C-alpha beads as a LAMMPS data file, in Angstrom:
LAMMPS data file: protein, C-alpha beads

357 atoms
356 bonds

1 atom types
1 bond types

-500.0 500.0 xlo xhi
-500.0 500.0 ylo yhi
-500.0 500.0 zlo zhi

Masses

1 110.0

Atoms # bond

1 1 1 59.861 -140.041 -35.732
2 1 1 61.143 -138.095 -38.697
3 1 1 59.244 -137.873 -41.922
4 1 1 60.359 -140.202 -44.697
5 1 1 62.903 -138.637 -47.067
6 1 1 61.669 -137.760 -50.518
7 1 1 63.391 -139.431 -53.464
8 1 1 65.963 -137.290 -55.273
9 1 1 67.477 -137.510 -58.754
10 1 1 71.237 -137.842 -59.257
11 1 1 73.328 -137.092 -62.316
12 1 1 76.288 -139.320 -63.254
13 1 1 79.103 -137.605 -65.122
14 1 1 80.319 -139.702 -68.110
15 1 1 84.029 -139.022 -67.428
16 1 1 83.632 -140.112 -63.796
17 1 1 82.193 -143.577 -64.446
18 1 1 85.504 -145.369 -63.837
19 1 1 86.124 -143.565 -60.536
20 1 1 84.353 -143.904 -57.176
21 1 1 81.125 -141.917 -57.484
22 1 1 79.916 -139.469 -54.894
23 1 1 76.207 -138.827 -54.564
24 1 1 75.252 -135.188 -54.437
25 1 1 71.635 -134.110 -54.143
26 1 1 70.312 -131.842 -56.806
27 1 1 68.595 -129.658 -54.268
28 1 1 71.933 -128.916 -52.548
29 1 1 73.275 -125.531 -53.636
30 1 1 76.325 -125.714 -55.877
31 1 1 79.619 -124.454 -54.456
32 1 1 81.170 -121.502 -56.183
33 1 1 84.599 -122.191 -57.650
34 1 1 87.453 -120.389 -56.010
35 1 1 90.351 -118.890 -57.852
36 1 1 93.580 -120.803 -57.410
37 1 1 96.351 -119.004 -55.580
38 1 1 99.371 -118.315 -57.683
39 1 1 101.800 -118.706 -54.787
40 1 1 100.773 -122.265 -54.023
41 1 1 101.879 -125.383 -55.916
42 1 1 99.199 -127.860 -56.913
43 1 1 100.240 -131.440 -56.117
44 1 1 98.317 -134.491 -57.295
45 1 1 98.852 -137.225 -54.672
46 1 1 98.279 -140.049 -57.137
47 1 1 101.221 -138.876 -59.252
48 1 1 103.712 -138.182 -56.479
49 1 1 105.540 -140.829 -54.490
50 1 1 107.330 -139.416 -51.476
51 1 1 109.380 -142.587 -51.158
52 1 1 110.612 -142.413 -54.742
53 1 1 114.052 -140.940 -54.020
54 1 1 116.888 -141.070 -56.546
55 1 1 119.383 -143.865 -56.142
56 1 1 122.668 -142.137 -55.419
57 1 1 124.802 -145.227 -56.050
58 1 1 123.143 -146.002 -59.389
59 1 1 123.181 -142.436 -60.599
60 1 1 125.552 -141.844 -63.469
61 1 1 128.109 -139.174 -62.613
62 1 1 128.447 -136.208 -64.925
63 1 1 131.030 -136.686 -67.632
64 1 1 134.407 -135.149 -67.104
65 1 1 134.800 -131.787 -68.773
66 1 1 137.411 -131.429 -71.449
67 1 1 140.703 -130.001 -70.169
68 1 1 141.300 -126.345 -70.921
69 1 1 143.540 -125.784 -73.927
70 1 1 146.799 -123.964 -73.548
71 1 1 147.096 -120.450 -74.818
72 1 1 148.870 -119.692 -78.076
73 1 1 151.714 -117.915 -76.287
74 1 1 152.327 -120.913 -74.025
75 1 1 152.442 -123.278 -77.001
76 1 1 154.847 -120.991 -78.840
77 1 1 157.072 -120.750 -75.774
78 1 1 157.300 -124.501 -75.176
79 1 1 157.709 -125.188 -78.903
80 1 1 160.602 -122.729 -79.220
81 1 1 162.196 -124.078 -76.032
82 1 1 161.976 -127.644 -77.359
83 1 1 163.648 -126.639 -80.632
84 1 1 166.455 -124.867 -78.748
85 1 1 167.063 -127.882 -76.522
86 1 1 167.115 -130.183 -79.549
87 1 1 169.644 -127.959 -81.302
88 1 1 171.791 -127.820 -78.158
89 1 1 171.803 -131.609 -77.839
90 1 1 172.585 -131.974 -81.570
91 1 1 175.502 -129.524 -81.418
92 1 1 176.848 -131.240 -78.300
93 1 1 176.682 -134.674 -79.988
94 1 1 178.324 -133.279 -83.160
95 1 1 181.160 -131.724 -81.186
96 1 1 181.631 -134.923 -79.200
97 1 1 181.854 -137.076 -82.332
98 1 1 184.336 -134.615 -83.944
99 1 1 186.522 -134.682 -80.833
100 1 1 186.491 -138.499 -80.791
101 1 1 187.404 -138.637 -84.482
102 1 1 190.321 -136.306 -83.744
103 1 1 191.481 -138.513 -80.904
104 1 1 190.989 -141.899 -82.633
105 1 1 189.062 -142.832 -85.771
106 1 1 187.486 -145.943 -84.268
107 1 1 186.202 -143.928 -81.311
108 1 1 184.551 -141.510 -83.725
109 1 1 182.852 -144.286 -85.672
110 1 1 181.730 -145.908 -82.401
111 1 1 180.211 -142.624 -81.209
112 1 1 178.517 -142.069 -84.574
113 1 1 177.029 -145.574 -84.467
114 1 1 175.754 -145.063 -80.916
115 1 1 174.245 -141.736 -81.903
116 1 1 172.463 -143.366 -84.863
117 1 1 171.112 -146.157 -82.635
118 1 1 169.924 -143.614 -80.044
119 1 1 168.233 -141.514 -82.726
120 1 1 166.521 -144.545 -84.256
121 1 1 165.349 -145.737 -80.806
122 1 1 164.004 -142.283 -80.003
123 1 1 162.100 -142.255 -83.282
124 1 1 160.517 -145.657 -82.526
125 1 1 159.601 -144.536 -78.997
126 1 1 157.957 -141.366 -80.304
127 1 1 155.960 -143.350 -82.873
128 1 1 154.739 -145.742 -80.167
129 1 1 153.816 -142.843 -77.881
130 1 1 151.837 -141.100 -80.612
131 1 1 150.029 -144.350 -81.449
132 1 1 149.185 -144.855 -77.758
133 1 1 147.825 -141.314 -77.470
134 1 1 145.783 -141.833 -80.635
135 1 1 144.378 -145.051 -79.155
136 1 1 143.312 -143.239 -75.993
137 1 1 141.713 -140.518 -78.104
138 1 1 139.837 -143.250 -79.965
139 1 1 138.405 -144.454 -76.650
140 1 1 137.082 -140.975 -75.886
141 1 1 135.531 -140.725 -79.352
142 1 1 133.817 -144.106 -79.000
143 1 1 132.290 -143.066 -75.679
144 1 1 130.831 -139.909 -77.211
145 1 1 129.609 -141.759 -80.307
146 1 1 127.916 -144.392 -78.146
147 1 1 125.973 -141.766 -76.207
148 1 1 125.009 -140.063 -79.466
149 1 1 123.911 -143.326 -81.120
150 1 1 121.762 -144.252 -78.121
151 1 1 120.221 -140.774 -77.904
152 1 1 119.331 -140.681 -81.623
153 1 1 118.665 -144.450 -81.891
154 1 1 120.629 -144.485 -85.149
155 1 1 121.126 -148.048 -86.476
156 1 1 123.813 -147.044 -88.974
157 1 1 125.935 -145.249 -86.383
158 1 1 125.419 -148.103 -83.923
159 1 1 126.628 -150.733 -86.430
160 1 1 129.719 -148.681 -87.255
161 1 1 130.428 -148.245 -83.544
162 1 1 130.019 -151.976 -82.832
163 1 1 132.421 -152.851 -85.667
164 1 1 134.980 -150.406 -84.308
165 1 1 134.560 -151.762 -80.791
166 1 1 135.025 -155.366 -81.958
167 1 1 138.219 -154.409 -83.784
168 1 1 139.438 -152.399 -80.796
169 1 1 139.195 -155.334 -78.340
170 1 1 140.015 -158.066 -80.854
171 1 1 143.347 -158.809 -79.137
172 1 1 141.634 -159.589 -75.812
173 1 1 140.731 -163.321 -75.488
174 1 1 137.905 -162.672 -72.996
175 1 1 135.870 -160.874 -75.655
176 1 1 135.959 -163.680 -78.248
177 1 1 132.697 -165.331 -77.135
178 1 1 130.881 -161.994 -76.882
179 1 1 132.035 -160.866 -80.323
180 1 1 130.948 -164.180 -81.836
181 1 1 127.477 -164.086 -80.268
182 1 1 127.065 -160.432 -81.230
183 1 1 127.922 -161.249 -84.841
184 1 1 125.244 -163.965 -84.842
185 1 1 122.541 -161.662 -83.404
186 1 1 123.490 -158.503 -85.225
187 1 1 121.107 -158.998 -88.145
188 1 1 118.129 -159.547 -85.838
189 1 1 118.463 -156.193 -84.041
190 1 1 116.973 -153.164 -85.751
191 1 1 117.181 -150.455 -83.080
192 1 1 120.525 -148.724 -82.772
193 1 1 120.236 -148.174 -79.010
194 1 1 119.536 -151.861 -78.367
195 1 1 122.503 -152.855 -80.526
196 1 1 124.836 -150.637 -78.486
197 1 1 123.436 -152.044 -75.235
198 1 1 123.873 -155.606 -76.481
199 1 1 127.458 -154.884 -77.532
200 1 1 128.202 -153.456 -74.108
201 1 1 126.712 -156.477 -72.348
202 1 1 128.238 -159.173 -74.549
203 1 1 131.696 -157.723 -75.171
204 1 1 132.555 -155.611 -72.131
205 1 1 130.941 -157.619 -69.304
206 1 1 133.871 -160.113 -69.024
207 1 1 136.318 -157.218 -68.982
208 1 1 134.252 -155.443 -66.317
209 1 1 134.420 -158.546 -64.113
210 1 1 138.213 -158.659 -64.420
211 1 1 138.448 -154.928 -63.779
212 1 1 136.498 -155.265 -60.528
213 1 1 138.875 -158.020 -59.401
214 1 1 141.881 -155.819 -60.198
215 1 1 140.394 -152.910 -58.262
216 1 1 139.594 -155.093 -55.253
217 1 1 143.061 -156.668 -55.202
218 1 1 144.708 -153.247 -55.394
219 1 1 142.476 -151.955 -52.589
220 1 1 143.426 -154.969 -50.437
221 1 1 147.143 -154.402 -50.990
222 1 1 146.837 -150.715 -50.143
223 1 1 144.825 -151.409 -46.992
224 1 1 147.340 -153.990 -45.788
225 1 1 150.523 -152.061 -46.600
226 1 1 149.283 -148.770 -45.188
227 1 1 148.120 -150.547 -42.028
228 1 1 151.586 -151.955 -41.233
229 1 1 153.770 -149.082 -42.526
230 1 1 155.226 -146.883 -39.784
231 1 1 155.373 -143.630 -41.755
232 1 1 152.658 -141.549 -43.356
233 1 1 155.041 -140.667 -46.206
234 1 1 155.349 -144.366 -47.032
235 1 1 151.548 -144.638 -47.100
236 1 1 151.242 -141.758 -49.566
237 1 1 154.024 -143.071 -51.793
238 1 1 152.557 -146.567 -51.939
239 1 1 149.015 -145.317 -52.602
240 1 1 150.307 -143.205 -55.507
241 1 1 152.327 -146.147 -56.863
242 1 1 149.422 -148.591 -56.599
243 1 1 146.959 -146.123 -58.101
244 1 1 149.265 -145.477 -61.067
245 1 1 149.780 -149.177 -61.675
246 1 1 146.033 -149.806 -61.426
247 1 1 145.276 -147.072 -63.981
248 1 1 147.776 -148.561 -66.437
249 1 1 146.509 -152.126 -65.962
250 1 1 142.878 -151.114 -66.454
251 1 1 143.738 -149.248 -69.622
252 1 1 145.609 -152.276 -70.967
253 1 1 142.681 -154.510 -70.040
254 1 1 140.261 -152.457 -72.137
255 1 1 142.692 -152.286 -75.060
256 1 1 144.186 -148.841 -74.437
257 1 1 147.853 -149.884 -74.012
258 1 1 149.103 -146.435 -72.924
259 1 1 152.753 -145.466 -73.150
260 1 1 154.537 -142.976 -70.917
261 1 1 152.939 -139.855 -72.379
262 1 1 149.634 -141.681 -72.793
263 1 1 149.728 -142.704 -69.142
264 1 1 150.087 -139.105 -68.017
265 1 1 147.173 -138.141 -70.234
266 1 1 145.084 -140.989 -68.854
267 1 1 145.989 -140.088 -65.258
268 1 1 144.995 -136.486 -65.942
269 1 1 141.660 -137.693 -67.281
270 1 1 141.086 -139.813 -64.172
271 1 1 141.871 -136.887 -61.868
272 1 1 139.570 -134.655 -63.910
273 1 1 136.801 -137.247 -63.569
274 1 1 137.294 -137.387 -59.802
275 1 1 137.296 -133.600 -59.565
276 1 1 134.111 -133.230 -61.614
277 1 1 132.208 -135.911 -59.713
278 1 1 133.431 -134.531 -56.370
279 1 1 134.412 -137.972 -55.115
280 1 1 138.101 -137.529 -54.409
281 1 1 137.383 -136.930 -50.718
282 1 1 135.570 -139.191 -48.300
283 1 1 132.004 -137.982 -47.886
284 1 1 129.357 -138.480 -45.232
285 1 1 127.725 -141.320 -47.186
286 1 1 130.988 -143.254 -47.211
287 1 1 131.397 -142.790 -43.451
288 1 1 127.820 -143.994 -42.939
289 1 1 128.592 -147.104 -44.997
290 1 1 131.625 -147.838 -42.828
291 1 1 129.634 -147.407 -39.641
292 1 1 126.758 -149.460 -41.056
293 1 1 129.076 -152.378 -41.795
294 1 1 130.355 -152.289 -38.193
295 1 1 133.912 -151.467 -39.206
296 1 1 134.666 -149.464 -36.075
297 1 1 133.772 -152.419 -33.858
298 1 1 135.577 -155.068 -35.929
299 1 1 138.941 -153.465 -36.698
300 1 1 141.707 -151.716 -34.877
301 1 1 142.379 -148.059 -35.549
302 1 1 145.353 -148.766 -37.825
303 1 1 143.521 -151.309 -39.938
304 1 1 140.550 -148.975 -40.105
305 1 1 142.790 -146.325 -41.650
306 1 1 144.047 -148.952 -44.065
307 1 1 140.497 -149.751 -45.137
308 1 1 139.820 -146.054 -45.765
309 1 1 142.949 -145.841 -47.937
310 1 1 141.885 -148.993 -49.734
311 1 1 138.458 -147.571 -50.459
312 1 1 140.024 -144.402 -51.843
313 1 1 142.137 -146.607 -54.132
314 1 1 138.941 -148.367 -55.195
315 1 1 137.369 -145.001 -55.992
316 1 1 140.343 -144.099 -58.182
317 1 1 140.015 -147.498 -59.847
318 1 1 136.327 -146.895 -60.600
319 1 1 137.173 -143.535 -62.160
320 1 1 139.962 -145.162 -64.216
321 1 1 137.524 -147.876 -65.285
322 1 1 135.058 -145.276 -66.550
323 1 1 137.822 -143.344 -68.327
324 1 1 139.493 -146.332 -70.037
325 1 1 136.269 -148.187 -70.913
326 1 1 135.462 -147.924 -74.652
327 1 1 131.734 -147.540 -73.942
328 1 1 130.060 -145.651 -71.087
329 1 1 127.863 -147.488 -68.612
330 1 1 124.513 -147.675 -70.407
331 1 1 123.098 -151.205 -70.080
332 1 1 125.469 -152.387 -67.337
333 1 1 125.216 -150.983 -63.821
334 1 1 128.044 -148.695 -62.875
335 1 1 130.124 -150.118 -59.993
336 1 1 130.117 -148.226 -56.731
337 1 1 132.023 -148.201 -53.471
338 1 1 129.461 -150.518 -51.913
339 1 1 130.555 -153.279 -54.288
340 1 1 134.009 -153.339 -52.666
341 1 1 133.371 -152.270 -49.075
342 1 1 132.040 -155.588 -47.787
343 1 1 134.871 -157.670 -49.280
344 1 1 137.519 -155.217 -48.105
345 1 1 136.065 -155.115 -44.591
346 1 1 136.047 -158.921 -44.368
347 1 1 139.645 -159.025 -45.590
348 1 1 140.761 -156.436 -43.012
349 1 1 138.874 -158.236 -40.210
350 1 1 140.560 -161.528 -41.085
351 1 1 144.002 -159.901 -41.036
352 1 1 143.150 -158.268 -37.712
353 1 1 142.206 -161.642 -36.202
354 1 1 145.429 -163.179 -37.465
355 1 1 147.435 -160.343 -35.926
356 1 1 145.714 -160.840 -32.546
357 1 1 146.635 -164.513 -32.536

Bonds

1 1 1 2
2 1 2 3
3 1 3 4
4 1 4 5
5 1 5 6
6 1 6 7
7 1 7 8
8 1 8 9
9 1 9 10
10 1 10 11
11 1 11 12
12 1 12 13
13 1 13 14
14 1 14 15
15 1 15 16
16 1 16 17
17 1 17 18
18 1 18 19
19 1 19 20
20 1 20 21
21 1 21 22
22 1 22 23
23 1 23 24
24 1 24 25
25 1 25 26
26 1 26 27
27 1 27 28
28 1 28 29
29 1 29 30
30 1 30 31
31 1 31 32
32 1 32 33
33 1 33 34
34 1 34 35
35 1 35 36
36 1 36 37
37 1 37 38
38 1 38 39
39 1 39 40
40 1 40 41
41 1 41 42
42 1 42 43
43 1 43 44
44 1 44 45
45 1 45 46
46 1 46 47
47 1 47 48
48 1 48 49
49 1 49 50
50 1 50 51
51 1 51 52
52 1 52 53
53 1 53 54
54 1 54 55
55 1 55 56
56 1 56 57
57 1 57 58
58 1 58 59
59 1 59 60
60 1 60 61
61 1 61 62
62 1 62 63
63 1 63 64
64 1 64 65
65 1 65 66
66 1 66 67
67 1 67 68
68 1 68 69
69 1 69 70
70 1 70 71
71 1 71 72
72 1 72 73
73 1 73 74
74 1 74 75
75 1 75 76
76 1 76 77
77 1 77 78
78 1 78 79
79 1 79 80
80 1 80 81
81 1 81 82
82 1 82 83
83 1 83 84
84 1 84 85
85 1 85 86
86 1 86 87
87 1 87 88
88 1 88 89
89 1 89 90
90 1 90 91
91 1 91 92
92 1 92 93
93 1 93 94
94 1 94 95
95 1 95 96
96 1 96 97
97 1 97 98
98 1 98 99
99 1 99 100
100 1 100 101
101 1 101 102
102 1 102 103
103 1 103 104
104 1 104 105
105 1 105 106
106 1 106 107
107 1 107 108
108 1 108 109
109 1 109 110
110 1 110 111
111 1 111 112
112 1 112 113
113 1 113 114
114 1 114 115
115 1 115 116
116 1 116 117
117 1 117 118
118 1 118 119
119 1 119 120
120 1 120 121
121 1 121 122
122 1 122 123
123 1 123 124
124 1 124 125
125 1 125 126
126 1 126 127
127 1 127 128
128 1 128 129
129 1 129 130
130 1 130 131
131 1 131 132
132 1 132 133
133 1 133 134
134 1 134 135
135 1 135 136
136 1 136 137
137 1 137 138
138 1 138 139
139 1 139 140
140 1 140 141
141 1 141 142
142 1 142 143
143 1 143 144
144 1 144 145
145 1 145 146
146 1 146 147
147 1 147 148
148 1 148 149
149 1 149 150
150 1 150 151
151 1 151 152
152 1 152 153
153 1 153 154
154 1 154 155
155 1 155 156
156 1 156 157
157 1 157 158
158 1 158 159
159 1 159 160
160 1 160 161
161 1 161 162
162 1 162 163
163 1 163 164
164 1 164 165
165 1 165 166
166 1 166 167
167 1 167 168
168 1 168 169
169 1 169 170
170 1 170 171
171 1 171 172
172 1 172 173
173 1 173 174
174 1 174 175
175 1 175 176
176 1 176 177
177 1 177 178
178 1 178 179
179 1 179 180
180 1 180 181
181 1 181 182
182 1 182 183
183 1 183 184
184 1 184 185
185 1 185 186
186 1 186 187
187 1 187 188
188 1 188 189
189 1 189 190
190 1 190 191
191 1 191 192
192 1 192 193
193 1 193 194
194 1 194 195
195 1 195 196
196 1 196 197
197 1 197 198
198 1 198 199
199 1 199 200
200 1 200 201
201 1 201 202
202 1 202 203
203 1 203 204
204 1 204 205
205 1 205 206
206 1 206 207
207 1 207 208
208 1 208 209
209 1 209 210
210 1 210 211
211 1 211 212
212 1 212 213
213 1 213 214
214 1 214 215
215 1 215 216
216 1 216 217
217 1 217 218
218 1 218 219
219 1 219 220
220 1 220 221
221 1 221 222
222 1 222 223
223 1 223 224
224 1 224 225
225 1 225 226
226 1 226 227
227 1 227 228
228 1 228 229
229 1 229 230
230 1 230 231
231 1 231 232
232 1 232 233
233 1 233 234
234 1 234 235
235 1 235 236
236 1 236 237
237 1 237 238
238 1 238 239
239 1 239 240
240 1 240 241
241 1 241 242
242 1 242 243
243 1 243 244
244 1 244 245
245 1 245 246
246 1 246 247
247 1 247 248
248 1 248 249
249 1 249 250
250 1 250 251
251 1 251 252
252 1 252 253
253 1 253 254
254 1 254 255
255 1 255 256
256 1 256 257
257 1 257 258
258 1 258 259
259 1 259 260
260 1 260 261
261 1 261 262
262 1 262 263
263 1 263 264
264 1 264 265
265 1 265 266
266 1 266 267
267 1 267 268
268 1 268 269
269 1 269 270
270 1 270 271
271 1 271 272
272 1 272 273
273 1 273 274
274 1 274 275
275 1 275 276
276 1 276 277
277 1 277 278
278 1 278 279
279 1 279 280
280 1 280 281
281 1 281 282
282 1 282 283
283 1 283 284
284 1 284 285
285 1 285 286
286 1 286 287
287 1 287 288
288 1 288 289
289 1 289 290
290 1 290 291
291 1 291 292
292 1 292 293
293 1 293 294
294 1 294 295
295 1 295 296
296 1 296 297
297 1 297 298
298 1 298 299
299 1 299 300
300 1 300 301
301 1 301 302
302 1 302 303
303 1 303 304
304 1 304 305
305 1 305 306
306 1 306 307
307 1 307 308
308 1 308 309
309 1 309 310
310 1 310 311
311 1 311 312
312 1 312 313
313 1 313 314
314 1 314 315
315 1 315 316
316 1 316 317
317 1 317 318
318 1 318 319
319 1 319 320
320 1 320 321
321 1 321 322
322 1 322 323
323 1 323 324
324 1 324 325
325 1 325 326
326 1 326 327
327 1 327 328
328 1 328 329
329 1 329 330
330 1 330 331
331 1 331 332
332 1 332 333
333 1 333 334
334 1 334 335
335 1 335 336
336 1 336 337
337 1 337 338
338 1 338 339
339 1 339 340
340 1 340 341
341 1 341 342
342 1 342 343
343 1 343 344
344 1 344 345
345 1 345 346
346 1 346 347
347 1 347 348
348 1 348 349
349 1 349 350
350 1 350 351
351 1 351 352
352 1 352 353
353 1 353 354
354 1 354 355
355 1 355 356
356 1 356 357
């Protein structure tokens, strides 16, 4: 039998009272502290979660960089060329009217009247184009101001932004209820960031729902047409046509109303957004989503290609939605490809079953 153990005294550290206590005998020699190695990282397990991975779908893509400005020489060249072409057209019209006056007076007056009508129409078209471009520029400014107001939590800037947003979408009937409820709750909100988030939720949520429907319908049409078309050139032409129409419709939905020149500017912004986010090509994650939904087993090869083209149209639509939306996605979740893949796969499977019958 061993001798009974003598009682020992223990010291309780005050800062360790809330943690599990370890009993250490006083007579046990203390361990010398070791110097920490500089080439090793110290990790605290309680503060690190290995399963806490970033959500790729919910991550906000980086904003599109501003397009590079033309050089001064290029602007001078195109400006001088435009003036020369205008003078050439003016001299040609003047000579034509003089020749018609020499032939018959009524022909000269008719040509002069047509020239005046054409000039007046061109002036109206240019005014509308400049107004459309200014409206698209206003959208870009509102997006930047919204991010700035949320970052600084500025109530004054947020109220000015909300007033501008309400006036911008005033012609859209879907936003009437949201604008009315926002006007009732505006005085109760003090924080600028919360006011911007509330404006995004109340005013833009109905428009976001319609935009998702437009994107899905366009993706369905592209998947169906490209599945039955016999030529690859027809597929490319229809995808470009449908993508252009979708960009214009989304801009009109959010109040942009782009003209011809404004449409080209908007399309350039969408392509720049796709290039910056690196999503213009089908990646491995998209292929994994297709395989995970069982697309290869459900559809024929032709309809599978149509679904891929439809999903690329949906990606262009998402980029156009982010470009034409007056506010960036702050309080509302940004839509992703997964929101459209299931519905598009079901649509393609149904069409495949109908074709088999």
